TIRO-2110 file (N, C-alpha, C; in Angstrom, 1 decimal):
// TIRO-2110
-25.1, 5.2, 53.7, N, 1, A
-25.5, 4.1, 52.8, CA, 1, A
-26.0, 2.9, 53.6, C, 1, A
-27.2, 2.4, 53.4, N, 2, A
-27.7, 1.2, 54.1, CA, 2, A
-26.7, 0.1, 53.9, C, 2, A
-26.5, -0.7, 55.0, N, 3, A
-25.6, -1.9, 54.9, CA, 3, A
-25.9, -2.9, 53.8, C, 3, A
-27.2, -3.1, 53.4, N, 4, A
-27.5, -4.1, 52.4, CA, 4, A
-27.1, -3.4, 51.0, C, 4, A
-27.1, -2.2, 50.9, N, 5, A
-26.8, -1.5, 49.6, CA, 5, A
-25.3, -1.4, 49.3, C, 5, A
-24.5, -1.6, 50.4, N, 6, A
-23.1, -1.4, 50.3, CA, 6, A
-22.4, -2.3, 49.3, C, 6, A
-22.7, -3.7, 49.4, N, 7, A
-22.0, -4.7, 48.5, CA, 7, A
-22.5, -4.3, 47.0, C, 7, A
-23.6, -3.9, 46.7, N, 8, A
-24.0, -3.6, 45.4, CA, 8, A
-23.3, -2.4, 44.8, C, 8, A
-23.2, -1.4, 45.7, N, 9, A
-22.4, -0.2, 45.3, CA, 9, A
-21.0, -0.5, 45.0, C, 9, A
-20.4, -1.4, 45.9, N, 10, A
-19.0, -1.7, 45.7, CA, 10, A
-18.8, -2.5, 44.4, C, 10, A
-19.8, -3.4, 44.1, N, 11, A
-19.7, -4.1, 42.8, CA, 11, A
-19.8, -3.2, 41.6, C, 11, A
-20.7, -2.2, 41.7, N, 12, A
-20.8, -1.2, 40.6, CA, 12, A
-19.5, -0.5, 40.4, C, 12, A
-19.0, 0.0, 41.5, N, 13, A
-17.7, 0.7, 41.4, CA, 13, A
-16.6, -0.2, 40.8, C, 13, A
-16.5, -1.4, 41.2, N, 14, A
-15.4, -2.2, 40.6, CA, 14, A
-15.7, -2.4, 39.1, C, 14, A
-17.0, -2.6, 38.7, N, 15, A
-17.3, -2.8, 37.3, CA, 15, A
-17.0, -1.5, 36.5, C, 15, A
-17.3, -0.4, 37.1, N, 16, A
-17.1, 0.9, 36.4, CA, 16, A
-15.5, 1.1, 36.3, C, 16, A
-14.8, 0.7, 37.4, N, 17, A
-13.3, 0.8, 37.2, CA, 17, A
-12.7, -0.1, 36.2, C, 17, A
-13.2, -1.3, 36.1, N, 18, A
-12.8, -2.2, 35.1, CA, 18, A
-13.1, -1.8, 33.7, C, 18, A
-14.4, -1.2, 33.4, N, 19, A
-14.6, -0.7, 32.2, CA, 19, A
-13.7, 0.5, 31.8, C, 19, A
-13.4, 1.3, 32.8, N, 20, A
-12.6, 2.5, 32.6, CA, 20, A
-11.3, 2.1, 32.3, C, 20, A
-10.7, 1.1, 32.9, N, 21, A
-9.2, 0.6, 32.5, CA, 21, A
-9.3, 0.0, 31.1, C, 21, A
-10.4, -0.8, 30.8, N, 22, A
-10.4, -1.5, 29.6, CA, 22, A
-10.5, -0.4, 28.4, C, 22, A
-11.3, 0.6, 28.6, N, 23, A
-11.5, 1.7, 27.6, CA, 23, A
-10.2, 2.5, 27.6, C, 23, A
-9.6, 2.7, 28.6, N, 24, A
-8.4, 3.5, 28.7, CA, 24, A
-7.2, 2.8, 28.0, C, 24, A
-7.1, 1.5, 28.1, N, 25, A
-6.1, 0.6, 27.6, CA, 25, A
-6.4, 0.5, 26.0, C, 25, A
-7.6, 0.5, 25.6, N, 26, A
-7.9, 0.4, 24.2, CA, 26, A
-7.5, 1.8, 23.6, C, 26, A
-7.9, 2.8, 24.2, N, 27, A
-7.6, 4.2, 23.6, CA, 27, A
-6.1, 4.3, 23.4, C, 27, A
-5.3, 3.8, 24.5, N, 28, A
-3.9, 4.0, 24.5, CA, 28, A
-3.3, 3.1, 23.4, C, 28, A
-3.9, 2.0, 23.2, N, 29, A
-3.4, 1.1, 22.1, CA, 29, A
-3.6, 1.6, 20.8, C, 29, A
-4.8, 2.3, 20.6, N, 30, A
-5.1, 2.9, 19.3, CA, 30, A
-4.1, 4.2, 19.1, C, 30, A
-3.9, 4.9, 20.1, N, 31, A
-3.0, 6.1, 20.0, CA, 31, A
-1.5, 5.5, 19.6, C, 31, A
-1.1, 4.4, 20.2, N, 32, A
0.2, 4.0, 19.9, CA, 32, A
0.4, 3.1, 18.7, C, 32, A
-0.8, 2.7, 18.1, N, 33, A
-0.7, 1.9, 16.8, CA, 33, A
0.3, 2.5, 15.8, C, 33, A
1.1, 1.7, 15.3, N, 34, A
2.0, 2.3, 14.3, CA, 34, A
1.4, 2.6, 13.0, C, 34, A
1.9, 3.7, 12.5, N, 35, A
1.4, 4.1, 11.2, CA, 35, A
2.6, 4.4, 10.2, C, 35, A
2.4, 4.5, 9.0, N, 36, A
3.5, 4.7, 8.1, CA, 36, A
4.3, 5.9, 8.5, C, 36, A
3.6, 7.0, 8.9, N, 37, A
4.3, 8.2, 9.4, CA, 37, A
5.2, 7.9, 10.6, C, 37, A
4.8, 7.2, 11.6, N, 38, A
5.5, 6.8, 12.6, CA, 38, A
6.7, 6.0, 12.3, C, 38, A
6.6, 5.0, 11.5, N, 39, A
7.7, 4.1, 11.0, CA, 39, A
8.7, 5.2, 10.3, C, 39, A
8.2, 6.0, 9.5, N, 40, A
9.3, 6.8, 8.7, CA, 40, A
9.9, 7.8, 9.8, C, 40, A
9.2, 8.2, 10.8, N, 41, A
9.9, 9.1, 11.8, CA, 41, A
10.9, 8.3, 12.7, C, 41, A
10.5, 7.1, 12.9, N, 42, A
11.5, 6.2, 13.6, CA, 42, A
12.7, 5.9, 12.8, C, 42, A
12.6, 5.7, 11.5, N, 43, A
13.6, 5.4, 10.6, CA, 43, A
14.6, 6.7, 10.5, C, 43, A
14.0, 7.9, 10.4, N, 44, A
14.7, 9.0, 10.3, CA, 44, A
15.4, 9.5, 11.6, C, 44, A
14.8, 9.0, 12.7, N, 45, A
15.3, 9.5, 14.0, CA, 45, A
16.5, 8.7, 14.6, C, 45, A
16.8, 7.6, 13.8, N, 46, A
17.9, 6.7, 14.3, CA, 46, A
18.9, 6.6, 13.2, C, 46, A
20.2, 6.9, 13.5, N, 47, A
21.3, 6.6, 12.5, CA, 47, A
21.8, 5.2, 12.9, C, 47, A
21.2, 4.2, 12.1, N, 48, A
21.5, 2.8, 12.3, CA, 48, A
22.9, 2.5, 12.1, C, 48, A
23.6, 3.1, 11.1, N, 49, A
24.9, 2.8, 10.9, CA, 49, A
25.9, 3.2, 12.0, C, 49, A
25.4, 3.9, 12.9, N, 50, A
26.3, 4.4, 14.1, CA, 50, A
26.0, 3.5, 15.2, C, 50, A
25.0, 2.6, 15.3, N, 51, A
24.8, 1.9, 16.4, CA, 51, A
25.7, 0.6, 16.4, C, 51, A
25.9, 0.0, 17.6, N, 52, A
26.7, -1.1, 17.8, CA, 52, A
25.9, -2.1, 18.7, C, 52, A
26.3, -3.5, 18.6, N, 53, A
26.0, -4.5, 19.5, CA, 53, A
24.5, -4.5, 19.8, C, 53, A
24.2, -4.6, 21.1, N, 54, A
22.7, -4.6, 21.5, CA, 54, A
21.8, -3.6, 21.0, C, 54, A
22.3, -2.4, 20.8, N, 55, A
21.6, -1.3, 20.3, CA, 55, A
21.0, -1.6, 19.0, C, 55, A
21.8, -2.2, 18.1, N, 56, A
21.4, -2.5, 16.8, CA, 56, A
20.2, -3.6, 16.9, C, 56, A
20.4, -4.5, 17.6, N, 57, A
19.4, -5.7, 17.8, CA, 57, A
18.1, -5.0, 18.3, C, 57, A
18.2, -4.1, 19.3, N, 58, A
17.0, -3.5, 19.9, CA, 58, A
16.2, -2.7, 18.9, C, 58, A
16.9, -1.9, 18.1, N, 59, A
16.1, -1.0, 17.2, CA, 59, A
15.5, -1.9, 16.0, C, 59, A
16.2, -3.0, 15.7, N, 60, A
15.7, -3.8, 14.6, CA, 60, A
14.4, -4.5, 15.1, C, 60, A
14.4, -5.0, 16.4, N, 61, A
13.2, -5.6, 16.9, CA, 61, A
12.1, -4.7, 17.0, C, 61, A
12.4, -3.4, 17.4, N, 62, A
11.3, -2.4, 17.4, CA, 62, A
10.7, -2.0, 16.0, C, 62, A
11.7, -2.0, 15.1, N, 63, A
11.2, -1.7, 13.6, CA, 63, A
10.4, -2.9, 13.1, C, 63, A
10.9, -4.1, 13.4, N, 64, A
10.0, -5.3, 12.9, CA, 64, A
8.7, -5.2, 13.5, C, 64, A
8.6, -4.9, 14.8, N, 65, A
7.3, -4.9, 15.5, CA, 65, A
6.4, -3.9, 14.9, C, 65, A
6.9, -2.7, 14.6, N, 66, A
6.1, -1.6, 13.9, CA, 66, A
5.7, -2.0, 12.5, C, 66, A
6.5, -2.7, 11.7, N, 67, A
6.2, -3.1, 10.3, CA, 67, A
5.1, -4.1, 10.4, C, 67, A
5.3, -5.1, 11.3, N, 68, A
4.3, -6.1, 11.4, CA, 68, A
2.9, -5.7, 11.8, C, 68, A
2.8, -4.5, 12.3, N, 69, A
1.4, -4.0, 12.7, CA, 69, A
0.9, -3.2, 11.6, C, 69, A
1.5, -3.1, 10.4, N, 70, A
1.0, -2.3, 9.3, CA, 70, A
0.4, -3.3, 8.3, C, 70, A
-0.6, -2.7, 7.5, N, 71, A
-1.0, -3.4, 6.4, CA, 71, A
0.0, -3.4, 5.2, C, 71, A
-0.3, -4.2, 4.3, N, 72, A
0.7, -4.2, 3.1, CA, 72, A
0.7, -2.9, 2.4, C, 72, A
-0.4, -2.2, 2.3, N, 73, A
-0.4, -0.9, 1.7, CA, 73, A
0.3, 0.1, 2.5, C, 73, A
0.1, 0.0, 3.9, N, 74, A
1.0, 0.9, 4.7, CA, 74, A
2.4, 0.6, 4.7, C, 74, A
2.8, -0.6, 4.5, N, 75, A
4.2, -0.9, 4.3, CA, 75, A
4.8, -0.3, 3.1, C, 75, A
4.1, -0.3, 2.0, N, 76, A
4.6, 0.3, 0.9, CA, 76, A
4.8, 1.8, 1.1, C, 76, A
3.8, 2.4, 1.7, N, 77, A
3.9, 3.8, 1.9, CA, 77, A
5.1, 4.2, 2.7, C, 77, A
5.3, 3.3, 3.7, N, 78, A
6.5, 3.5, 4.7, CA, 78, A
7.8, 3.4, 4.0, C, 78, A
7.9, 2.6, 3.0, N, 79, A
9.1, 2.3, 2.2, CA, 79, A
9.5, 3.5, 1.3, C, 79, A
8.5, 4.3, 0.9, N, 80, A
8.7, 5.0, -0.3, CA, 80, A
9.7, 6.1, -0.3, C, 80, A
10.1, 6.7, 0.9, N, 81, A
11.0, 7.6, 1.0, CA, 81, A
12.4, 7.2, 1.0, C, 81, A
12.6, 5.9, 0.9, N, 82, A
13.9, 5.3, 0.7, CA, 82, A
14.8, 5.2, 2.0, C, 82, A
14.3, 5.6, 3.2, N, 83, A
15.2, 5.6, 4.4, CA, 83, A
15.4, 4.1, 4.9, C, 83, A
14.4, 3.2, 4.5, N, 84, A
14.7, 1.9, 4.9, CA, 84, A
15.8, 1.2, 4.1, C, 84, A
15.9, 1.7, 2.8, N, 85, A
17.0, 1.2, 2.0, CA, 85, A
18.3, 1.5, 2.6, C, 85, A
18.4, 2.7, 3.3, N, 86, A
19.8, 3.1, 4.0, CA, 86, A
20.1, 2.1, 5.1, C, 86, A
18.9, 1.7, 5.9, N, 87, A
19.1, 0.8, 6.9, CA, 87, A
19.6, -0.5, 6.4, C, 87, A
19.1, -1.0, 5.4, N, 88, A
19.4, -2.3, 4.8, CA, 88, A
20.9, -2.2, 4.4, C, 88, A
21.4, -1.1, 3.8, N, 89, A
22.7, -1.0, 3.4, CA, 89, A
23.7, -1.0, 4.5, C, 89, A
23.1, -0.7, 5.8, N, 90, A
24.1, -0.6, 6.9, CA, 90, A
23.9, -2.0, 7.7, C, 90, A
23.0, -2.9, 7.4, N, 91, A
22.8, -4.1, 8.0, CA, 91, A
23.9, -5.1, 7.6, C, 91, A
24.3, -6.0, 8.5, N, 92, A
25.1, -7.1, 8.2, CA, 92, A
24.2, -8.2, 7.5, C, 92, A
24.8, -9.2, 6.7, N, 93, A
24.0, -10.2, 6.1, CA, 93, A
23.1, -11.0, 7.1, C, 93, A
23.6, -11.2, 8.3, N, 94, A
22.9, -11.9, 9.4, CA, 94, A
21.6, -11.1, 9.8, C, 94, A
21.9, -9.8, 9.9, N, 95, A
20.9, -8.8, 10.3, CA, 95, A
19.8, -8.9, 9.3, C, 95, A
20.2, -8.8, 8.0, N, 96, A
19.2, -8.7, 7.0, CA, 96, A
18.3, -10.0, 7.0, C, 96, A
19.0, -11.1, 7.1, N, 97, A
18.2, -12.4, 7.0, CA, 97, A
17.2, -12.4, 8.2, C, 97, A
17.8, -12.1, 9.4, N, 98, A
16.9, -12.1, 10.5, CA, 98, A
15.7, -11.2, 10.5, C, 98, A
16.0, -10.0, 9.9, N, 99, A
15.0, -9.0, 9.8, CA, 99, A
14.0, -9.4, 8.8, C, 99, A
14.3, -10.0, 7.6, N, 100, A
13.4, -10.4, 6.6, CA, 100, A
12.6, -11.5, 7.2, C, 100, A
13.2, -12.5, 7.9, N, 101, A
12.3, -13.5, 8.5, CA, 101, A
11.3, -13.0, 9.5, C, 101, A
11.7, -12.1, 10.3, N, 102, A
10.8, -11.4, 11.4, CA, 102, A
9.7, -10.6, 10.8, C, 102, A
9.8, -10.1, 9.5, N, 103, A
8.8, -9.3, 9.0, CA, 103, A
8.1, -9.8, 7.7, C, 103, A
8.3, -11.0, 7.4, N, 104, A
7.7, -11.7, 6.3, CA, 104, A
6.2, -11.9, 6.7, C, 104, A
5.2, -11.3, 5.8, N, 105, A
3.8, -11.4, 6.0, CA, 105, A
3.4, -12.9, 6.0, C, 105, A
2.4, -13.3, 6.8, N, 106, A
2.0, -14.6, 6.8, CA, 106, A
1.4, -15.2, 5.5, C, 106, A
1.0, -14.2, 4.7, N, 107, A
0.3, -14.8, 3.5, CA, 107, A
1.3, -15.1, 2.4, C, 107, A
2.6, -14.9, 2.7, N, 108, A
3.7, -15.0, 1.6, CA, 108, A
3.6, -16.6, 1.1, C, 108, A
3.5, -17.5, 2.0, N, 109, A
3.6, -18.9, 1.6, CA, 109, A
2.4, -19.2, 0.6, C, 109, A
1.2, -18.7, 0.9, N, 110, A
0.1, -18.9, 0.0, CA, 110, A
0.4, -18.3, -1.3, C, 110, A
1.0, -17.1, -1.3, N, 111, A
1.3, -16.4, -2.6, CA, 111, A
2.3, -17.2, -3.4, C, 111, A
3.4, -17.7, -2.7, N, 112, A
4.4, -18.5, -3.3, CA, 112, A
3.7, -19.7, -4.1, C, 112, A
2.7, -20.3, -3.3, N, 113, A
2.0, -21.6, -4.0, CA, 113, A
1.2, -21.2, -5.2, C, 113, A
0.5, -20.1, -5.1, N, 114, A
-0.2, -19.6, -6.2, CA, 114, A
0.6, -19.3, -7.3, C, 114, A
1.8, -18.7, -7.1, N, 115, A
2.7, -18.4, -8.2, CA, 115, A
3.3, -19.6, -8.9, C, 115, A
3.6, -20.7, -8.1, N, 116, A
4.2, -21.8, -8.6, CA, 116, A
3.1, -22.5, -9.6, C, 116, A
1.9, -22.2, -9.4, N, 117, A
0.8, -23.0, -10.2, CA, 117, A
0.6, -22.3, -11.5, C, 117, A
1.2, -21.1, -11.8, N, 118, A
1.0, -20.5, -12.9, CA, 118, A
2.1, -20.8, -13.9, C, 118, A
1.8, -20.8, -15.3, N, 119, A
2.8, -21.1, -16.2, CA, 119, A
3.7, -19.8, -16.4, C, 119, A
4.9, -20.1, -17.1, N, 120, A
5.9, -19.1, -17.1, CA, 120, A
5.5, -17.7, -17.6, C, 120, A
4.6, -17.7, -18.6, N, 121, A
4.1, -16.4, -19.2, CA, 121, A
3.3, -15.7, -18.2, C, 121, A
2.4, -16.4, -17.5, N, 122, A
1.7, -15.6, -16.4, CA, 122, A
2.5, -15.2, -15.2, C, 122, A
3.5, -16.0, -15.0, N, 123, A
4.4, -15.6, -13.8, CA, 123, A
5.1, -14.3, -14.2, C, 123, A
5.6, -14.3, -15.4, N, 124, A
6.4, -13.1, -16.0, CA, 124, A
5.5, -11.9, -15.9, C, 124, A
4.2, -12.0, -16.3, N, 125, A
3.2, -11.0, -16.4, CA, 125, A
3.0, -10.5, -14.9, C, 125, A
2.8, -11.5, -13.9, N, 126, A
2.5, -11.0, -12.6, CA, 126, A
3.8, -10.3, -11.9, C, 126, A
5.0, -10.7, -12.3, N, 127, A
6.1, -10.0, -11.8, CA, 127, A
6.2, -8.6, -12.5, C, 127, A
6.1, -8.6, -13.8, N, 128, A
6.2, -7.3, -14.4, CA, 128, A
5.2, -6.3, -14.0, C, 128, A
3.9, -6.7, -13.8, N, 129, A
2.9, -5.9, -13.3, CA, 129, A
3.2, -5.3, -11.9, C, 129, A
3.8, -6.2, -11.0, N, 130, A
4.2, -5.7, -9.7, CA, 130, A
5.2, -4.7, -9.8, C, 130, A
6.3, -4.9, -10.6, N, 131, A
7.3, -3.9, -10.8, CA, 131, A
6.7, -2.6, -11.2, C, 131, A
5.8, -2.6, -12.2, N, 132, A
5.3, -1.5, -12.8, CA, 132, A
4.5, -0.7, -11.8, C, 132, A
3.8, -1.4, -10.9, N, 133, A
3.0, -0.7, -9.8, CA, 133, A
4.0, -0.1, -8.8, C, 133, A
5.0, -0.7, -8.5, N, 134, A
6.1, -0.2, -7.6, CA, 134, A
6.6, 1.1, -8.2, C, 134, A
6.9, 1.1, -9.4, N, 135, A
7.4, 2.4, -10.0, CA, 135, A
6.5, 3.5, -10.1, C, 135, A
5.1, 3.2, -10.4, N, 136, A
4.2, 4.2, -10.4, CA, 136, A
4.0, 4.8, -9.0, C, 136, A
4.1, 4.0, -7.9, N, 137, A
3.9, 4.6, -6.6, CA, 137, A
5.2, 5.4, -6.3, C, 137, A
6.3, 5.1, -6.7, N, 138, A
7.4, 5.9, -6.5, CA, 138, A
7.3, 7.2, -7.2, C, 138, A
6.8, 7.2, -8.4, N, 139, A
6.6, 8.4, -9.1, CA, 139, A
5.5, 9.3, -8.5, C, 139, A
4.6, 8.7, -7.9, N, 140, A
3.4, 9.5, -7.2, CA, 140, A
4.1, 10.2, -6.0, C, 140, A
5.1, 9.4, -5.2, N, 141, A
5.7, 9.8, -4.1, CA, 141, A
6.7, 11.1, -4.5, C, 141, A
7.3, 11.0, -5.6, N, 142, A
8.3, 12.0, -6.0, CA, 142, A
7.5, 13.3, -6.4, C, 142, A
6.2, 13.1, -6.7, N, 143, A
5.5, 14.3, -7.1, CA, 143, A
4.6, 14.8, -6.0, C, 143, A
4.9, 14.2, -4.8, N, 144, A
4.0, 14.7, -3.6, CA, 144, A
4.3, 16.1, -3.2, C, 144, A
3.4, 16.6, -2.5, N, 145, A
3.5, 18.0, -2.1, CA, 145, A
4.5, 18.2, -1.1, C, 145, A
4.9, 19.4, -0.6, N, 146, A
5.9, 19.7, 0.3, CA, 146, A
5.7, 19.1, 1.6, C, 146, A
4.4, 18.8, 2.0, N, 147, A
4.1, 18.2, 3.3, CA, 147, A
4.2, 16.7, 3.3, C, 147, A
4.5, 16.1, 2.1, N, 148, A
4.6, 14.7, 2.0, CA, 148, A
6.1, 14.2, 2.1, C, 148, A
6.4, 13.0, 2.5, N, 149, A
7.7, 12.6, 2.6, CA, 149, A
8.0, 11.9, 1.2, C, 149, A
8.9, 12.5, 0.4, N, 150, A
9.3, 11.9, -0.8, CA, 150, A
10.7, 12.3, -1.1, C, 150, A
11.3, 11.2, -1.6, N, 151, A
12.8, 11.4, -1.9, CA, 151, A
13.0, 11.4, -3.4, C, 151, A
13.7, 12.3, -4.0, N, 152, A
13.9, 12.3, -5.5, CA, 152, A
15.3, 11.9, -5.7, C, 152, A
16.1, 11.6, -4.7, N, 153, A
17.5, 11.3, -4.9, CA, 153, A
17.6, 9.8, -5.2, C, 153, A
18.1, 9.5, -6.4, N, 154, A
18.1, 8.2, -6.8, CA, 154, A
18.8, 7.2, -5.8, C, 154, A
19.8, 7.7, -5.1, N, 155, A
20.5, 6.9, -4.2, CA, 155, A
19.7, 6.6, -3.0, C, 155, A
18.5, 7.3, -2.7, N, 156, A
17.7, 7.0, -1.6, CA, 156, A
16.6, 6.0, -2.0, C, 156, A
16.3, 5.8, -3.2, N, 157, A
15.2, 5.0, -3.7, CA, 157, A
15.5, 3.5, -3.3, C, 157, A
14.4, 2.8, -2.9, N, 158, A
14.5, 1.4, -2.6, CA, 158, A
15.1, 0.6, -3.8, C, 158, A
15.9, -0.3, -3.6, N, 159, A
16.5, -1.1, -4.6, CA, 159, A
15.5, -1.9, -5.3, C, 159, A
15.7, -2.1, -6.6, N, 160, A
14.7, -2.9, -7.5, CA, 160, A
15.5, -4.1, -8.0, C, 160, A
14.8, -5.3, -7.9, N, 161, A
15.5, -6.4, -8.4, CA, 161, A
15.7, -6.4, -9.9, C, 161, A
17.1, -6.6, -10.3, N, 162, A
17.4, -6.5, -11.7, CA, 162, A
16.6, -7.5, -12.6, C, 162, A
16.5, -7.1, -13.9, N, 163, A
15.6, -7.9, -14.8, CA, 163, A
16.0, -9.3, -14.9, C, 163, A
17.4, -9.6, -15.0, N, 164, A
17.9, -10.9, -15.0, CA, 164, A
17.5, -11.8, -13.9, C, 164, A
17.4, -11.2, -12.7, N, 165, A
17.0, -11.9, -11.5, CA, 165, A
15.5, -12.2, -11.4, C, 165, A
14.8, -11.3, -11.9, N, 166, A
13.4, -11.4, -11.9, CA, 166, A
13.0, -12.5, -12.9, C, 166, A
13.7, -12.6, -14.0, N, 167, A
13.5, -13.7, -15.1, CA, 167, A
13.9, -15.0, -14.4, C, 167, A
14.8, -15.0, -13.5, N, 168, A
15.3, -16.3, -12.9, CA, 168, A
14.1, -16.7, -11.8, C, 168, A
13.5, -15.7, -11.2, N, 169, A
12.4, -16.1, -10.2, CA, 169, A
11.3, -16.6, -11.0, C, 169, A
11.1, -16.1, -12.4, N, 170, A
10.0, -16.6, -13.2, CA, 170, A
10.2, -18.1, -13.5, C, 170, A
11.5, -18.4, -13.8, N, 171, A
11.7, -19.8, -14.3, CA, 171, A
11.8, -20.8, -13.2, C, 171, A
12.3, -20.4, -12.1, N, 172, A
12.5, -21.5, -11.0, CA, 172, A
11.4, -21.3, -9.9, C, 172, A
10.7, -20.3, -9.9, N, 173, A
9.6, -20.1, -9.0, CA, 173, A
10.1, -19.3, -7.8, C, 173, A
9.2, -18.4, -7.3, N, 174, A
9.6, -17.4, -6.2, CA, 174, A
10.1, -18.2, -4.9, C, 174, A
9.4, -19.2, -4.5, N, 175, A
9.9, -19.8, -3.3, CA, 175, A
11.3, -20.3, -3.3, C, 175, A
11.6, -21.1, -4.3, N, 176, A
13.0, -21.6, -4.5, CA, 176, A
14.0, -20.5, -4.6, C, 176, A
13.6, -19.4, -5.4, N, 177, A
14.5, -18.2, -5.7, CA, 177, A
14.6, -17.5, -4.4, C, 177, A
13.6, -17.4, -3.6, N, 178, A
13.8, -16.6, -2.2, CA, 178, A
14.6, -17.4, -1.2, C, 178, A
14.4, -18.8, -1.2, N, 179, A
15.0, -19.6, -0.2, CA, 179, A
16.5, -19.7, -0.4, C, 179, A
16.8, -19.7, -1.7, N, 180, A
18.3, -19.9, -2.0, CA, 180, A
19.1, -18.6, -2.3, C, 180, A
18.3, -17.5, -2.2, N, 181, A
18.9, -16.2, -2.4, CA, 181, A
19.7, -15.7, -1.2, C, 181, A
20.6, -14.6, -1.5, N, 182, A
21.4, -14.0, -0.5, CA, 182, A
20.6, -13.1, 0.3, C, 182, A
21.0, -12.7, 1.4, N, 183, A
20.4, -11.7, 2.2, CA, 183, A
20.1, -10.4, 1.4, C, 183, A
21.0, -9.9, 0.8, N, 184, A
20.8, -8.7, 0.0, CA, 184, A
19.7, -8.9, -1.1, C, 184, A
19.7, -10.0, -1.7, N, 185, A
18.7, -10.2, -2.7, CA, 185, A
17.4, -10.4, -2.1, C, 185, A
17.3, -11.0, -0.9, N, 186, A
15.9, -11.0, -0.2, CA, 186, A
15.4, -9.7, 0.2, C, 186, A
16.4, -8.8, 0.5, N, 187, A
15.9, -7.4, 0.8, CA, 187, A
15.4, -6.7, -0.4, C, 187, A
16.0, -6.9, -1.5, N, 188, A
15.6, -6.2, -2.8, CA, 188, A
14.3, -6.9, -3.3, C, 188, A
14.2, -8.1, -3.1, N, 189, A
13.0, -8.9, -3.5, CA, 189, A
11.7, -8.6, -2.6, C, 189, A
11.9, -8.2, -1.4, N, 190, A
10.8, -8.0, -0.5, CA, 190, A
9.6, -7.0, -1.0, C, 190, A
10.0, -5.8, -1.5, N, 191, A
8.9, -4.9, -2.1, CA, 191, A
8.1, -5.5, -3.1, C, 191, A
8.7, -6.3, -4.0, N, 192, A
7.9, -6.9, -5.1, CA, 192, A
7.1, -8.0, -4.6, C, 192, A
7.6, -8.7, -3.6, N, 193, A
6.7, -9.8, -3.0, CA, 193, A
5.5, -9.2, -2.4, C, 193, A
5.7, -8.2, -1.6, N, 194, A
4.6, -7.5, -1.0, CA, 194, A
3.7, -7.0, -2.0, C, 194, A
4.0, -6.5, -3.1, N, 195, A
3.2, -6.0, -4.1, CA, 195, A
2.4, -7.1, -4.8, C, 195, A
3.1, -8.3, -5.0, N, 196, A
2.3, -9.5, -5.4, CA, 196, A
1.4, -10.0, -4.4, C, 196, A
1.7, -9.9, -3.2, N, 197, A
0.8, -10.3, -2.1, CA, 197, A
-0.5, -9.5, -2.1, C, 197, A
-0.4, -8.1, -2.4, N, 198, A
-1.5, -7.3, -2.5, CA, 198, A
-2.3, -7.7, -3.7, C, 198, A
-1.7, -8.1, -4.8, N, 199, A
-2.5, -8.6, -6.0, CA, 199, A
-3.3, -9.8, -5.6, C, 199, A
-2.6, -10.7, -4.8, N, 200, A
-3.4, -11.9, -4.3, CA, 200, A
-4.5, -11.6, -3.5, C, 200, A
-4.3, -10.6, -2.6, N, 201, A
-5.4, -10.4, -1.7, CA, 201, A
-6.6, -9.6, -2.4, C, 201, A
-6.3, -8.9, -3.5, N, 202, A
-7.3, -8.2, -4.2, CA, 202, A
-7.9, -9.1, -5.2, C, 202, A
-7.4, -10.3, -5.4, N, 203, A
-8.0, -11.4, -6.3, CA, 203, A
-7.3, -11.3, -7.7, C, 203, A
-6.5, -10.4, -7.9, N, 204, A
-5.8, -10.2, -9.3, CA, 204, A
-5.0, -11.4, -9.7, C, 204, A
-4.2, -11.9, -8.7, N, 205, A
-3.4, -13.0, -9.0, CA, 205, A
-4.2, -14.3, -9.3, C, 205, A
-5.3, -14.5, -8.7, N, 206, A
-6.1, -15.6, -8.9, CA, 206, A
-6.8, -15.5, -10.2, C, 206, A
-7.1, -14.3, -10.6, N, 207, A
-7.8, -14.1, -11.9, CA, 207, A
-6.6, -14.5, -13.0, C, 207, A
-5.5, -14.2, -12.7, N, 208, A
-4.4, -14.5, -13.7, CA, 208, A
-4.2, -16.1, -13.7, C, 208, A
-4.4, -16.7, -12.7, N, 209, A
-4.4, -18.2, -12.6, CA, 209, A
-5.5, -18.8, -13.5, C, 209, A
-6.7, -18.2, -13.3, N, 210, A
-7.9, -18.7, -14.1, CA, 210, A
-7.7, -18.5, -15.6, C, 210, A
-7.1, -17.3, -16.0, N, 211, A
-6.9, -17.0, -17.3, CA, 211, A
-5.9, -18.0, -18.0, C, 211, A
-5.1, -18.7, -17.3, N, 212, A
-4.1, -19.5, -17.9, CA, 212, A
-4.8, -20.8, -18.3, C, 212, A
-6.0, -21.3, -17.8, N, 213, A
-6.6, -22.4, -18.1, CA, 213, A
-7.0, -22.4, -19.6, C, 213, A
-6.7, -23.5, -20.3, N, 214, A
-7.1, -23.6, -21.7, CA, 214, A
-8.7, -23.8, -21.7, C, 214, A
-9.2, -23.2, -22.8, N, 215, A
-10.7, -23.3, -23.0, CA, 215, A
-11.1, -24.6, -23.5, C, 215, A
-12.3, -25.0, -23.5, N, 216, A
-12.9, -26.3, -23.9, CA, 216, A
-12.4, -26.6, -25.4, C, 216, A
END
């Protein structure tokens, strides 16, 4: 190779290597991107109730990281087989609180604000609609084919916030209810909040707000 061409060739080689590394890193990141199936596999592969000390903290950090990489729709899918409910049952109150804080979607505060601006009847409808959609999704999962992950055991189903507590949330507002609730209550409330967050992102919750305004 002529001496004058050597620097150019070296520069091309460096650039090609850089592009190769960047593409390889991107492909690896896509390959490792969490999915509902991977989350469920992780939940099933670890018996959280038998872990102690640092092991518990480490697997909770890993689970939180995986959940935070999912969309709200994917989170719902990951929850449906009820394995996460078993993990919550085995967590201490401090672990539940820490896990909920670590996995709270960023849009929750906006959803809380939107909910507070609605009158009680519209709040109640928003809550009832969210619970209805959650039940419909569980029924779909229960009717899934043999290749799908679906639990029909009532003990494995995610806990649902009791009607009296849902009514309390309607009356005092979700944010106050959430902030003052116990760790267990927050865990039970989380699926409903995520369902309401989906409604907000789709525009349904804002349509409910517009419908509350009195006409001329």
